[in-house]
Structures are given as C-alpha cells and as structure tokens.
C-alpha positions in Angstrom: 0.0 0.0 0.0 1.5 3.3 -1.1 0.8 6.2 1.2 1.9 9.8 0.4 1.9 12.8 2.7 2.6 16.3 1.6 3.8 19.1 3.7 5.4 22.5 3.5 2.5 24.5 2.2 2.2 28.1 3.5 1.2 31.6 2.7 3.8 33.7 1.0 4.1 37.0 -0.8 4.6 37.2 -4.6 8.2 36.7 -5.5 8.9 34.3 -2.6 9.9 30.7 -2.5 8.6 27.5 -0.9 9.7 23.9 -0.8 7.1 21.2 -0.6 7.8 17.7 0.6 6.2 14.4 -0.3 6.9 11.7 2.2 6.2 8.1 1.0 5.4 5.3 3.4 8.5 3.4 2.2 11.6 4.5 0.4 11.0 1.8 -2.1 8.1 3.9 -3.4 10.6 6.4 -4.9 12.5 3.7 -6.6 9.6 1.9 -8.1 7.2 4.6 -9.2 6.9 7.7 -11.4 6.4 10.4 -8.8 4.7 13.7 -9.7 3.4 17.0 -8.3 -0.1 18.4 -9.3 -2.1 21.3 -8.1 -5.7 22.3 -8.1 -7.1 25.8 -7.7 -10.8 26.3 -6.8 -13.0 25.9 -9.8 -10.1 24.6 -12.0 -9.0 21.2 -13.1 -6.1 19.4 -11.5 -2.9 20.5 -13.2 0.3 18.5 -13.6 3.5 20.4 -12.6 6.4 18.0 -12.7 7.3 14.4 -12.6 10.4 12.3 -12.0 11.0 8.7 -12.9 12.7 6.0 -10.9 16.4 6.7 -10.7 15.7 10.3 -11.8 16.4 9.3 -15.4 13.5 11.4 -16.8 11.9 14.6 -15.5 9.1 16.5 -17.0 7.8 20.0 -16.3 4.7 21.9 -17.2 5.3 25.1 -19.3 3.8 27.2 -16.5 6.5 26.2 -14.1 9.6 25.6 -16.2 12.5 27.6 -14.9 10.7 28.4 -11.6 10.0 25.0 -10.1 12.3 22.0 -9.6 11.6 18.4 -8.6 14.0 16.1 -6.7 13.7 12.4 -6.1 13.1 11.0 -2.6 15.3 8.4 -1.0 15.7 6.6 2.3 16.9 9.9 3.9 14.9 12.6 2.2 11.4 13.0 0.8 10.6 14.1 -2.7 10.7 17.8 -3.0 9.1 20.5 -5.1 11.2 23.7 -4.9 9.1 26.6 -6.0 10.7 30.0 -6.8 9.3 33.3 -8.1 5.8 32.5 -6.9 2.9 34.6 -8.1 -0.8 34.7 -7.1 -1.7 32.3 -9.9 0.3 29.6 -8.1 -2.3 29.7 -5.3 -3.7 26.2 -5.1 -3.8 22.9 -3.2 -0.7 20.9 -4.1 -0.7 17.1 -4.3 2.0 14.5 -4.9 1.2 11.3 -6.7 2.7 8.0 -7.7 2.1 5.9 -10.8 3.7 3.3 -12.9 7.2 4.2 -13.8 6.5 4.2 -17.5 4.2 7.2 -17.0 7.2 9.4 -16.7 8.3 8.4 -20.2 5.0 9.0 -21.8 4.0 12.1 -23.8 0.8 12.1 -21.7 2.7 12.1 -18.3 0.6 15.1 -17.3 -2.7 13.2 -17.1 -3.9 12.7 -13.5 -5.7 9.5 -14.5 -2.3 7.9 -15.0 -1.5 8.1 -11.3 -3.2 5.7 -8.8 -1.8 7.0 -5.5 -2.4 10.4 -4.1 -1.7 12.4 -1.0 -4.2 14.6 0.7 -2.6 17.9 -0.3 -0.9 20.9 1.1 -2.2 24.5 0.6 -0.1 27.2 -1.0 -1.4 30.7 -1.0 0.5 33.5 -2.7 -0.5 37.1 -2.1 0.3 40.1 -4.2 
C-alpha cells in the first residue's frame, strides 16, 4: 500500500519561494514509481506540474513552471521535494503529490492525472500580491 503525505504549504508573498515535501510510506516507493506533483485551484482542473522517474532518469515540467520549479527524487533519507521560486498569485492552489507506474514518466501524456493511482491529501499554498 502506497501512502503519500505532503507538507510545506504556507502563505507567502509574490516573488517568494517555498519547498514542498512528499513523504512516502516506504523509500521503495521512490525507486519503483513515477512520482509527480499536481495542483488544483478552486474551480479549476487538476494541473500537472512536474514528474520524476525511478532513478531520476527522466523529469518533466509543465510550461507554466519551467524555470521556476524543480523536482527532486526522494530516497531513504529525504522525501521528494518540489522547490518553487518566483511565486505569483496564480500559483495559489492545493498541491498534491502522486505516484504511478514508472512508464508514465516516459509518456507524452505524463501530465494526465488519470495515470497516477496513488495520491496524498494535499498541502495548501497561498501567494498574495
């Protein structure tokens, strides 16, 4: 059973930075699965932000966050992180981590939420202007 717990969400001002963590129930999760970050703002669809494959062989980023966000793979010592820089009010949302089959990370449709079977409960990020 894969369990994921997000943390690190906060309220920040525009231009600030945050680092979100995704802690898996076992370190083996990071080695076996394609791990990803999504977010969902009120009234909007869930949006993929970034993904990282087993062994960090492949990473993907949404256009909206390329150059501002970075994803790092978890291991036995550290959780998976999402480093977020140059935040703006449009980044306000609930942020989720997810795990899916490793091949998802190598697919052109990596961004589809339906490809990920395991989800955390989310952590809230609020960016004020």
